[in-house]
RONU-536629 format. One record per atom (N, C-alpha, C): residue number from 1; x, y, z. Coordinates in pm, whole numbers, plus 50000, padded with zeros to 5 digits. Example, Ala and Ser with C-alpha at 12.3 -4.5 7.8 and 13.67 -1.06 7.14 Angstrom:
<rs>
    nr       x       y       z
     1   51319   49431   50780
     1   51230   49550   50780
     1   51320   49670   50780
     2   51285   49775   50708
     2   51367   49894   50714
     2   51290   50003   50787
</rs>
This chain:
<rs>
    nr       x       y       z
     1   49659   47875   50994
     1   49770   47969   51014
     1   49765   48023   51157
     2   49830   47958   51252
     2   49825   48002   51390
     2   49896   48135   51407
     3   49854   48211   51508
     3   49918   48338   51539
     3   49843   48455   51477
     4   49912   48568   51468
     4   49852   48691   51419
     4   49898   48713   51276
     5   49805   48699   51177
     5   49838   48722   51037
     5   49764   48846   50989
     6   49832   48930   50911
     6   49771   49054   50867
     6   49839   49102   50739
     7   49792   49216   50686
     7   49847   49275   50564
     7   49850   49175   50448
     8   49737   49113   50412
     8   49738   49015   50303
     8   49761   49079   50167
     9   49825   49006   50078
     9   49847   49051   49941
     9   49836   48930   49848
    10   49739   48935   49756
    10   49718   48825   49664
    10   49816   48831   49547
    11   49863   48715   49503
    11   49951   48708   49388
    11   49874   48745   49262
    12   49944   48784   49155
    12   49874   48824   49032
    12   49781   48717   48976
    13   49815   48588   48995
    13   49728   48482   48944
    13   49622   48439   49045
    14   49622   48502   49164
    14   49522   48473   49265
    14   49538   48341   49336
    15   49650   48271   49315
    15   49668   48139   49373
    15   49749   48138   49502
    16   49819   48247   49530
    16   49901   48255   49650
    16   49870   48384   49726
    17   49903   48384   49853
    17   49883   48503   49935
    17   50009   48525   50020
    18   50061   48647   50012
    18   50168   48688   50102
    18   50104   48765   50217
    19   50162   48758   50334
    19   50106   48826   50451
    19   50216   48842   50556
    20   50184   48917   50660
    20   50277   48937   50771
    20   50239   48844   50885
    21   50334   48767   50931
    21   50317   48685   51051
    21   50373   48764   51167
    22   50285   48817   51252
    22   50326   48903   51361
    22   50235   49023   51367
    23   50274   49126   51441
    23   50193   49248   51452
    23   50193   49322   51319
    24   50081   49399   51290
    24   50073   49464   51160
    24   50179   49572   51141
    25   50244   49619   51250
    25   50351   49717   51236
    25   50487   49651   51214
    26   50492   49518   51218
    26   50620   49452   51192
    26   50619   49306   51232
    27   50671   49223   51142
    27   50680   49080   51167
    27   50767   49018   51059
    28   50728   48902   51009
    28   50799   48835   50901
    28   50703   48810   50785
    29   50756   48812   50662
    29   50673   48790   50544
    29   50666   48641   50514
    30   50544   48591   50496
    30   50523   48451   50461
    30   50432   48442   50339
    31   50438   48328   50270
    31   50353   48302   50153
    31   50285   48168   50172
    32   50158   48162   50134
    32   50083   48037   50144
    32   50006   48014   50015
    33   49992   47887   49976
    33   49909   47850   49862
    33   49764   47853   49907
    34   49681   47933   49839
    34   49543   47953   49884
    34   49462   47824   49880
    35   49480   47743   49776
    35   49399   47622   49761
    35   49454   47502   49837
    36   49571   47516   49896
    36   49635   47403   49964
    36   49562   47368   50093
    37   49545   47239   50117
    37   49483   47192   50241
    37   49589   47142   50339
    38   49712   47125   50289
    38   49821   47080   50373
    38   49945   47163   50342
    39   50046   47145   50425
    39   50172   47215   50402
    39   50184   47340   50486
    40   50307   47380   50509
    40   50337   47497   50591
    40   50361   47618   50503
    41   50337   47738   50556
    41   50370   47860   50480
    41   50520   47868   50455
    42   50558   47937   50349
    42   50698   47961   50319
    42   50738   48095   50379
    43   50829   48095   50473
    43   50875   48220   50536
    43   50987   48278   50452
    44   50968   48403   50410
    44   51064   48468   50321
    44   51160   48562   50393
    45   51117   48623   50505
    45   51203   48714   50580
    45   51206   48674   50727
    46   51307   48722   50797
    46   51326   48676   50935
    46   51367   48789   51029
    47   51347   48914   50989
    47   51393   49026   51073
    47   51298   49054   51189
    48   51169   49019   51172
    48   51070   49054   51273
    48   51027   49199   51266
    49   51071   49273   51161
    49   51040   49415   51149
    49   50981   49449   51011
    50   50918   49352   50946
    50   50870   49370   50809
    50   50718   49378   50802
    51   50667   49453   50704
    51   50523   49467   50687
    51   50493   49509   50543
    52   50364   49520   50510
    52   50320   49574   50382
    52   50364   49498   50259
    53   50354   49364   50253
    53   50400   49292   50133
    53   50315   49326   50011
    54   50378   49327   49893
    54   50308   49351   49767
    54   50380   49274   49658
    55   50305   49202   49576
    55   50363   49120   49470
    55   50408   49206   49352
    56   50520   49172   49293
    56   50558   49229   49165
    56   50456   49184   49062
    57   50428   49264   48959
    57   50325   49228   48861
    57   50346   49093   48794
    58   50473   49051   48777
    58   50498   48921   48714
    58   50500   48806   48814
    59   50478   48834   48942
    59   50472   48730   49044
    59   50606   48672   49084
    60   50716   48730   49035
    60   50847   48671   49062
    60   50906   48711   49197
    61   50861   48823   49251
    61   50916   48872   49377
    61   50809   48943   49459
    62   50842   48969   49583
    62   50751   49038   49675
    62   50825   49156   49735
    63   50767   49273   49723
    63   50822   49394   49783
    63   50762   49409   49923
    64   50835   49475   50013
    64   50786   49491   50150
    64   50859   49607   50217
    65   50810   49644   50334
    65   50869   49750   50415
    65   50943   49687   50533
    66   51058   49745   50565
    66   51133   49701   50684
    66   51163   49821   50771
    67   51132   49811   50898
    67   51158   49916   50994
    67   51300   49905   51047
    68   51368   50019   51056
    68   51504   50022   51109
    68   51505   49976   51254
    69   51618   49925   51300
    69   51631   49878   51437
    69   51617   49993   51538
    70   51656   50114   51499
    70   51645   50229   51588
    70   51502   50282   51589
    71   51449   50320   51706
    71   51311   50368   51714
    71   51282   50487   51623
    72   51380   50575   51602
    72   51360   50692   51517
    72   51426   50676   51381
    73   51462   50554   51346
    73   51530   50528   51219
    73   51433   50524   51102
    74   51484   50511   50981
    74   51400   50513   50861
    74   51332   50379   50836
    75   51243   50380   50737
    75   51190   50257   50679
    75   51274   50225   50555
    76   51273   50098   50516
    76   51340   50057   50393
    76   51239   49983   50305
    77   51237   50018   50177
    77   51158   49942   50081
    77   51250   49837   50021
    78   51211   49710   50037
    78   51294   49598   49996
    78   51214   49502   49909
    79   51283   49404   49851
    79   51214   49298   49778
    79   51287   49167   49803
    80   51216   49055   49780
    80   51273   48922   49797
    80   51206   48831   49694
    81   51279   48736   49635
    81   51217   48644   49541
    81   51100   48569   49605
    82   50995   48545   49527
    82   50875   48482   49582
    82   50899   48339   49629
    83   51004   48276   49579
    83   51039   48140   49622
    83   51149   48140   49726
    84   51189   48259   49772
    84   51295   48271   49869
    84   51428   48302   49803
    85   51515   48372   49875
    85   51645   48408   49820
    85   51695   48538   49877
    86   51800   48595   49816
    86   51860   48719   49869
    86   51763   48837   49863
    87   51764   48918   49967
    87   51681   49038   49970
    87   51753   49152   49899
    88   51674   49250   49852
    88   51729   49369   49788
    88   51667   49493   49849
    89   51752   49587   49890
    89   51704   49714   49944
    89   51701   49817   49832
    90   51585   49886   49817
    90   51569   49981   49709
    90   51587   50126   49752
    91   51532   50164   49867
    91   51542   50303   49911
    91   51514   50309   50060
    92   51580   50400   50130
    92   51549   50426   50270
    92   51458   50548   50276
    93   51352   50540   50354
    93   51247   50642   50355
    93   51243   50711   50490
    94   51241   50846   50486
    94   51234   50925   50607
    94   51107   50892   50686
    95   51122   50875   50817
    95   51006   50853   50903
    95   50924   50980   50910
    96   50796   50973   50870
    96   50711   51090   50867
    96   50624   51105   50990
    97   50536   51205   50988
    97   50442   51227   51097
    97   50315   51149   51075
    98   50201   51204   51121
    98   50075   51132   51106
    98   50051   51105   50958
    99   49998   50987   50930
    99   49968   50951   50793
    99   50086   50896   50716
   100   50209   50932   50755
   100   50327   50882   50685
   100   50423   50812   50779
   101   50376   50775   50896
   101   50461   50703   50989
   101   50504   50569   50929
   102   50414   50511   50846
   102   50447   50392   50769
   102   50434   50427   50621
   103   50543   50422   50543
   103   50541   50469   50404
   103   50486   50365   50307
   104   50356   50336   50318
   104   50298   50235   50230
   104   50320   50272   50084
   105   50332   50171   49999
   105   50369   50191   49860
   105   50277   50110   49768
   106   50285   50140   49639
   106   50209   50068   49538
   106   50296   50047   49416
   107   50290   49929   49356
   107   50370   49896   49239
   107   50292   49925   49112
   108   50359   49989   49015
   108   50298   50012   48885
   108   50275   49877   48817
   109   50157   49855   48757
   109   50131   49728   48690
   109   50232   49693   48580
   110   50304   49794   48526
   110   50404   49763   48424
   110   50536   49715   48484
   111   50546   49716   48619
   111   50664   49665   48687
   111   50787   49754   48680
   112   50771   49878   48629
   112   50886   49965   48610
   112   50906   50068   48720
   113   50807   50086   48805
   113   50818   50189   48909
   113   50726   50156   49025
   114   50744   50228   49134
   114   50652   50220   49247
   114   50638   50360   49307
   115   50528   50381   49376
   115   50501   50508   49444
   115   50489   50480   49593
   116   50555   50563   49674
   116   50546   50545   49819
   116   50512   50677   49887
   117   50461   50666   50007
   117   50426   50784   50087
   117   50550   50837   50157
   118   50575   50967   50142
   118   50691   51027   50206
   118   50803   51052   50106
   119   50926   51061   50157
   119   51040   51095   50072
   119   51162   51017   50118
   120   51267   51012   50033
   120   51391   50947   50074
   120   51447   51013   50200
   121   51528   50939   50273
   121   51584   50988   50399
   121   51663   51117   50380
   122   51719   51137   50261
   122   51803   51254   50234
   122   51723   51376   50189
   123   51590   51363   50174
   123   51507   51473   50123
   123   51403   51515   50227
   124   51327   51620   50193
   124   51219   51666   50280
   124   51103   51713   50195
   125   51000   51631   50180
   125   50873   51674   50122
   125   50764   51584   50177
   126   50638   51630   50171
   126   50528   51562   50240
   126   50430   51495   50145
   127   50466   51491   50016
   127   50378   51427   49919
   127   50416   51282   49895
   128   50372   51231   49781
   128   50407   51097   49738
   128   50532   51102   49651
   129   50609   50995   49651
   129   50732   50987   49572
   129   50724   50872   49475
   130   50784   50889   49356
   130   50791   50783   49257
   130   50934   50733   49247
   131   50951   50601   49260
   131   51081   50536   49249
   131   51086   50455   49121
   132   51183   50485   49033
   132   51203   50405   48913
   132   51277   50277   48951
   133   51222   50163   48914
   133   51288   50035   48941
   133   51391   50003   48834
   134   51401   50088   48732
   134   51501   50071   48628
   134   51626   50153   48657
   135   51609   50277   48707
   135   51723   50365   48731
   135   51747   50394   48879
   136   51648   50361   48965
   136   51651   50389   49109
   136   51636   50538   49139
   137   51603   50618   49038
   137   51578   50761   49060
   137   51449   50778   49141
   138   51449   50875   49233
   138   51330   50907   49313
   138   51295   51054   49291
   139   51168   51082   49266
   139   51124   51220   49248
   139   50987   51239   49310
   140   50956   51362   49354
   140   50824   51388   49413
   140   50715   51378   49307
   141   50598   51328   49348
   141   50487   51311   49254
   141   50369   51401   49289
   142   50344   51425   49418
   142   50238   51516   49460
   142   50297   51621   49554
   143   50227   51735   49562
   143   50275   51846   49644
   143   50159   51903   49726
   144   50122   51836   49837
   144   50014   51889   49921
   144   50055   52022   49984
   145   49956   52106   50009
   145   49984   52238   50064
   145   49969   52239   50216
   146   50042   52330   50280
   146   50029   52350   50425
   146   50064   52226   50504
   147   49981   52194   50604
   147   50013   52080   50690
   147   49970   51945   50633
   148   49908   51944   50515
   148   49855   51819   50459
   148   49968   51724   50421
   149   49940   51594   50431
   149   50031   51490   50385
   149   49951   51392   50300
   150   50019   51327   50206
   150   49958   51226   50120
   150   50008   51088   50160
   151   49919   50990   50158
   151   49956   50856   50199
   151   49867   50754   50129
   152   49893   50626   50154
   152   49813   50514   50102
   152   49795   50518   49951
   153   49903   50531   49871
   153   49886   50534   49726
   153   49846   50398   49671
   154   49774   50400   49557
   154   49731   50275   49494
   154   49713   50297   49344
   155   49790   50225   49261
   155   49779   50235   49116
   155   49652   50166   49066
   156   49588   50226   48966
   156   49476   50161   48898
   156   49529   50045   48816
   157   49442   49951   48773
   157   49488   49834   48697
   157   49564   49870   48569
   158   49531   49983   48506
   158   49602   50021   48383
   158   49724   50109   48410
   159   49750   50142   48537
   159   49868   50219   48573
   159   49862   50366   48538
   160   49746   50417   48498
   160   49737   50556   48454
   160   49663   50647   48551
   161   49617   50593   48662
   161   49553   50674   48767
   161   49604   50628   48902
   162   49633   50723   48988
   162   49678   50692   49123
   162   49573   50740   49222
   163   49526   50650   49306
   163   49438   50688   49416
   163   49523   50700   49542
   164   49487   50793   49629
   164   49563   50809   49754
   164   49476   50885   49854
   165   49526   50894   49976
   165   49455   50965   50081
   165   49534   51090   50119
   166   49464   51201   50133
   166   49525   51326   50177
   166   49461   51367   50309
   167   49543   51397   50408
   167   49491   51429   50540
   167   49567   51546   50602
   168   49497   51626   50679
   168   49559   51737   50753
   168   49556   51712   50903
   169   49496   51603   50945
   169   49488   51570   51086
   169   49431   51431   51104
   170   49457   51373   51217
   170   49419   51235   51243
   170   49286   51232   51318
   171   49185   51149   51276
   171   49194   51046   51172
   171   49132   51086   51037
   172   49066   51202   51028
   172   48990   51235   50907
   172   49082   51259   50787
   173   49028   51236   50668
   173   49103   51260   50545
   173   49015   51240   50424
   174   49069   51267   50306
   174   48995   51255   50181
   174   49069   51160   50087
   175   48993   51089   50003
   175   49051   51008   49898
   175   49054   51091   49770
   176   49171   51095   49706
   176   49192   51167   49581
   176   49231   51071   49470
   177   49212   51114   49346
   177   49267   51042   49232
   177   49353   51139   49151
   178   49460   51086   49091
   178   49553   51168   49013
   178   49581   51098   48880
   179   49547   51162   48767
   179   49578   51102   48636
   179   49728   51114   48607
   180   49782   51014   48539
   180   49925   51011   48507
   180   49944   50991   48357
   181   50051   51051   48302
   181   50081   51029   48162
   181   50176   50911   48147
   182   50222   50884   48024
   182   50305   50767   48000
   182   50442   50777   48064
   183   50483   50900   48102
   183   50610   50918   48171
   183   50595   50914   48323
   184   50477   50878   48370
   184   50446   50874   48511
   184   50458   51011   48575
   185   50414   51113   48501
   185   50406   51249   48551
   185   50259   51286   48565
   186   50224   51375   48659
   186   50083   51416   48672
   186   50030   51473   48541
   187   49912   51425   48499
   187   49848   51473   48378
   187   49733   51568   48411
   188   49735   51622   48532
   188   49632   51712   48580
   188   49644   51726   48730
   189   49553   51802   48789
   189   49553   51820   48934
   189   49483   51703   49003
   190   49522   51669   49127
   190   49449   51567   49202
   190   49303   51608   49220
   191   49212   51511   49207
   191   49070   51536   49222
   191   49017   51462   49345
   192   48948   51537   49433
   192   48892   51474   49553
   192   48774   51385   49515
   193   48777   51262   49562
   193   48669   51167   49533
   193   48566   51164   49646
   194   48611   51150   49770
   194   48519   51151   49883
   194   48596   51174   50011
   195   48524   51216   50116
   195   48582   51237   50248
   195   48557   51116   50336
   196   48654   51086   50422
   196   48640   50978   50520
   196   48667   51040   50657
   197   48562   51066   50736
   197   48579   51137   50864
   197   48621   51048   50979
   198   48643   50919   50952
   198   48678   50824   51059
   198   48815   50763   51029
   199   48854   50665   51110
   199   48982   50598   51089
   199   48983   50525   50955
   200   49102   50516   50897
   200   49119   50461   50763
   200   49231   50358   50765
   201   49214   50248   50690
   201   49316   50142   50691
   201   49328   50077   50554
   202   49366   50155   50454
   202   49402   50099   50326
   202   49293   50102   50221
   203   49335   50104   50092
   203   49242   50099   49981
   203   49300   50017   49868
   204   49213   49972   49778
   204   49254   49893   49662
   204   49155   49918   49549
   205   49203   49912   49425
   205   49115   49925   49309
   205   49041   49795   49284
   206   48920   49805   49229
   206   48854   49684   49181
   206   48922   49642   49051
   207   48908   49515   49009
   207   48981   49466   48890
   207   48950   49543   48763
   208   48830   49601   48752
   208   48792   49673   48630
   208   48842   49817   48628
   209   48889   49867   48743
   209   48933   50006   48750
   209   48821   50106   48755
   210   48701   50061   48791
   210   48585   50150   48795
   210   48552   50200   48935
   211   48621   50149   49035
   211   48593   50191   49172
   211   48702   50146   49267
   212   48686   50184   49393
   212   48783   50155   49497
   212   48718   50083   49614
   213   48794   49996   49677
   213   48753   49931   49802
   213   48844   49987   49911
   214   48786   50028   50023
   214   48868   50083   50130
   214   48814   50038   50266
   215   48903   50043   50365
   215   48867   50007   50502
   215   48857   50134   50586
   216   48746   50148   50657
   216   48726   50266   50742
   216   48635   50230   50858
   217   48642   50309   50966
   217   48555   50285   51080
   217   48620   50332   51208
   218   48575   50274   51317
   218   48631   50303   51448
   218   48724   50190   51486
   219   48808   50211   51588
   219   48902   50110   51631
   219   48828   49982   51667
   220   48877   49869   51615
   220   48816   49737   51633
   220   48680   49726   51567
   221   48648   49821   51478
   221   48522   49814   51406
   221   48540   49849   51259
   222   48658   49820   51206
   222   48687   49851   51066
   222   48593   49774   50975
   223   48543   49839   50871
   223   48457   49773   50773
   223   48503   49809   50632
   224   48470   49721   50537
   224   48505   49746   50398
   224   48391   49820   50326
   225   48431   49917   50245
   225   48338   49995   50165
   225   48385   49994   50021
   226   48290   50009   49929
   226   48324   50023   49788
   226   48263   50152   49736
   227   48341   50228   49660
   227   48291   50352   49601
   227   48320   50349   49451
   228   48221   50382   49371
   228   48237   50389   49226
   228   48287   50528   49187
   229   48376   50533   49088
   229   48428   50660   49044
   229   48318   50749   48986
   230   48215   50687   48926
   230   48108   50766   48865
   230   47994   50797   48961
   231   48006   50753   49088
   231   47902   50781   49187
   231   47965   50789   49326
   232   48059   50883   49346
   232   48136   50887   49470
   232   48057   50929   49593
   233   47939   50986   49574
   233   47860   51032   49688
   233   47788   50919   49760
   234   47790   50798   49702
   234   47715   50687   49762
   234   47803   50562   49778
   235   47899   50566   49869
   235   47978   50445   49895
   235   47890   50334   49952
   236   47922   50210   49917
   236   47843   50094   49959
   236   47920   50012   50062
   237   47852   49978   50171
   237   47911   49893   50273
   237   47913   49748   50223
   238   48029   49683   50233
   238   48042   49543   50193
   238   48018   49456   50316
   239   47891   49434   50346
   239   47852   49369   50472
   239   47908   49228   50485
   240   47924   49156   50374
   240   47970   49018   50381
   240   48108   49006   50443
   241   48187   49114   50440
   241   48325   49110   50491
   241   48332   49116   50643
   242   48222   49154   50710
   242   48222   49160   50854
   242   48291   49285   50907
   243   48345   49275   51028
   243   48409   49389   51092
   243   48555   49359   51123
   244   48627   49463   51165
   244   48770   49455   51196
   244   48849   49404   51075
   245   48817   49459   50957
   245   48883   49422   50832
   245   48967   49540   50784
   246   49096   49518   50766
   246   49186   49627   50726
   246   49272   49584   50609
   247   49328   49682   50540
   247   49424   49663   50431
   247   49371   49564   50325
   248   49265   49602   50253
   248   49209   49512   50152
   248   49305   49487   50036
   249   49295   49367   49978
   249   49371   49330   49859
   249   49276   49264   49762
   250   49275   49310   49638
   250   49181   49261   49538
   250   49258   49200   49422
   251   49215   49083   49374
   251   49280   49019   49260
   251   49175   48967   49164
</rs>
């Protein structure tokens, strides 16, 4: 895969990978067969302003972020069939400040909703928002106090816990978890799991839902760490992954 590839996302069956061809802040979405030794990637978008691909739980489509052509314009959460086809725009998202400049999102494993950082262009709040993929309704999900903002949401494998990062300044922040009920409403207050005093670049749940994998470190020195929910004081460095590793995806 020549060029700059980033923001990988594994398909639900682990056989394909979607990624961004171009800079991590914007490029085109492509898909490749992981086991293939020949063949070219399938390019799904062509705007040059797309990032953050994520597979729908059934593997039929890929959701992604698109940056508006205007420098101060909004982001758009869109989707495209995994085999190519017409794109669909779901919501335009207000451009936020630190931590929410890119409104990263997470899809509920049941395929009925997604959570994104920030709020619709027509609203003003600094927490996470839940978008129903059935009704297109958007509502706030978290309410950070003061200057804090919430970002980097990630659904657990069972869809009943949301992990995210809360920060009051760049680059330090904390990872929180939030329990959810069957209506996708908070079932309690967010609980702080651990602090990350350095730069942060994405998190993902392990397949069992017992811990999180996240990227943290200094610029050009990003490393992967794993933290167990039952032992958050002792995160483990995943040395095999090397350095300069960002936006982990686990399948």
